[in-house]
N, C-alpha and C positions, 0 to 999 in steps of 0.2 A: 434623611427620608428613605424609608424602605421601598424597594422596587421588586416587582415580580419578573422573573426572567428564566429562560431555559438555557441549559449549557451542557457541554461535554467536557469532562475532566481530562486534561492533557497530562498533568503530572502533579505530584506534591513532594515537598521536601521539608526536613526539620528546620525549625527557626527558633533559636534560643532553647530553653529547657524542654517543655512539653508542647510548645506551640508549633505551628506549621504554616508554610506558604503553599497555596494551591492555585495552580494555573488552570483556568477554565476558558474554553472557547464558548462565549455566550452568543446566542442567536442575534441579539439586538445591539450589543456593545462591542463585539469583537473579542479578541483574546485579552484577558485581564488577570491580574494576580490578586488573590484574596488572602487575607490574614485570618487564621482561625486559632483562637486561644485554646490551649490545652487539648488540641486535636489528637495528640499522641497518647492520651489516656484511653485505656481499653474500652471504657463505657461511654465514650463521647457520642452524643446523639447524631453527629454528622460523619461518623467514621465511614459508613457504607456509601454515603453521598459524596465522598471525596476520593473514592477509589478510581485510579486512572482507567480510562477507557470505559466509562459509564456515563449515562445521560440522565439528567434530573431537571425538575423545575425547582427554582430557588426563590427565597425571599431574602433580601439583603440590601446593603448600602453600596451603591455604585459611585466610585470617585474617578474622575477623569485622569488626574495626574498623580495620584497616590494610591496606596493599597486600598482595596475594597474589602467588604466584610460580609460574611454569611450568617444568617440567623436561623432559617428553617429550610427544609428541602423535602421533596417527594420524588421517589424514583420513577423514571420513565422507561429506562431500559438498562439492565445490568450486563447485557451481552454475555450470557453465561458461557457459551462455547468459546468465545474469545478469552475469557478468564481461565478456562480449564485446559485448553489445548496450547502448549507452549509454542508450536510452530505458527498457528493462526494468530496467537498473541503477538509474535514477533512481527508478522505482517502488519497488524493493527498499530503497534508501537511505531513502526517506520512510517506508516501513513499519517499518524498524528504528529510526529516530529516534522515530517515534510510540510504539512499544513502550517504548523507553528512557525517554521522558517519562512514560509511564503507570505504570511500575513503580519504586517506591522501591528504591534499592540495598540489597543484602544481604538481601532478602526473597524466599524461595523462591516462585516463581509457575509451577509446572509446566504449568498450563493455558495460560498466556500464552506460555510457551516453545514449547509444541506448536503454538499458533496461528501464531507467527512461522515455525516450521519448515515448516509446511504452506503458508504464504503464499509462502515462498521456493521451495518445490517447484513450486507452481502457476505462479509467475512464470517459473521456469526452463524450464517447458514452454510458455511463451507463451500460457497460458490466460487469456483475458479480463482483462488487467491492470487496466483501469478498474473492472471489477466486483469483482475481488479486493481492490483498495484500498478501495472503498466498503464491502466486507464487513468488513475489519479495522477500519475506522473505526467502523462500527456496533458491533462487538463490544467496542471499547475505550471507548465512551462511559461505561459505568458506572464504569470505572476512574478517570475524571475527575469522577465525582460527578454525571453527567448521565443522566437517565432519560427518554427520549423515547417517547411513545406512538404506535406504528405499528399498533396493533391495531384500533381502532374510533374512531368520532366521540367527541370529548371530552364532548359534551352529551347525546346520545341513545344512545350505545354501539352504534349500528348498525355492522355489519361489512361492509355492502354499499356499495361505492363508486359513483360516483367520489368521491375525496377531494381536498381541498386541505390545505396544511400551514400551521399557525400556529406560527411560531418563538417568538413572545411567550408562547404558552400551552403550548408543548412538546408538540404533538400534532396530530391530524387533525380536520378539520371536514368534515361532509357538506354537500351543497348547501343543506339546510334551515337550516344554522347558519353559513353563510359570513359572515353579517352580524355574527357575534360577534367578528370581527377584521377591521377595515377595512384592515389591513396584511398580510393573508395573502399567501402566496407567489405565488398565481395560477399554479400550476405545471401541467405536463402530468400528468394522473392516472396515466398509464402509468409515470412515474418513481416515484411513490409505490408503485404496484403492485410494481415491481421491488424496492424497498427492503423492502416487507413480506415478500416471498419470501426475500430474503437473511437476514432475521432468523430465519426458520424453518428454513433449510437449514444443513447442516454444510458446512465448506469443501470436504470431499471430494466433495460432491454437485455442486459448480459445475464446469461444463464450458464449452467455447467456445460463446459465444452471438453471434448476429448482431443487433446493435442499431444503429439509425441514429445518426450523429454528433450529431444534435439531441437524441436521447433520452439519450445518454451525457453530453452537456453539461448537460442538465437535472438528471440525477442528481448530477453534480458541483456544480452550483449549490446544490442542497438540502444536500448534506453540508458544503459550505463555509460556508453560512449557519449551520448548527447549530454547527460548530466555532468559527466567528468569534464567535458570540454567547455560547456557554457554556463553551468550552474555552480559547480565547484564545491558542493556541500560534502562534508565529511562527517556523516552521522554515525554514531556508535551503533545505533539500531540497525543500520544497513549492514555493517560488518557482522553483527550477531546473526542477522537474518541469513546472510550468505553462508555462514558456518552451519546453521541449522539445516538450510536447504541442501548443502553438500552432504551433510551427515544423513539426511533423509534419502537422498539419491543413492548413497552407498548401501544403506539398509535395504532399499528396494532392489538394488542389483544383487545383493546376497540372497534376498528372498526369491527373486526370479531364477537365480542360478540353482538354488536348492530345489525349487519346484521342477525345473527342467531335469535335474539329476534324478529326482524321484520318479518322474514320468519315464525316463529312460530305463531306470531299474525295473519299473513295473512292466514295461514292454519286453525287456529281456527275460523277466521271470515268466511272462505268459508264453514267450517263444520257447523257453526251456520246457515248460509243462506240455506244450503241444508236441514237441519232439519226443518226450518220454511216453506220451500217449500213442 
């Protein structure tokens, strides 16, 4: 029996000759694997509807314990900027793989589906990708059985910062209780402040923000420490994202250095001209 449903394509891979398997996070049925015959032919009608990181409405057969099948589709969002920008795409791939790892197959998770959909919308608009990724990581921690306290000091429950983070004790420490963990993160309190706000906001509330590269790096260090210690995922997309981010940072350093050098040369030239006059 054919069903109508909405879904976001997570990935596709070859299966036998020209056939393919396509994993789709469906709004009503959870993550499911679909078999599409001859999908790898150039003129297949579902080619554009099975492109990873795109959203469509489908008609097909949903099977609970075996492969499902696609018949027809209409595009809802191709996320063009995600497809075109390799750095933004790397963020989106990591987000989709994180969601896939967090959600057992064949279990409806409409709230997580909506989270991924909104994440792709934000990334497609180039809105604060580093912050968007930290947000989705925070939201998915409970799905991995991890509950981190970002609300108050673990020992006196004060909500007044500055705070440091104890990975071992899964929460925050105020200055009076720093001694409770000799291996605390010794982080920038502003990074914790940002994470506290992310926990209270909805994704729709997040807009472009101007944070220093150092603060963004500190937020990343905290989230990586939590995930390394308590989630333990080793996603290839994360390694690739780290490489691209590092490369982008190096390019920006060179660009800033060149701009600074050009300004200094311009100032020196003006000074020389003034002296000659």
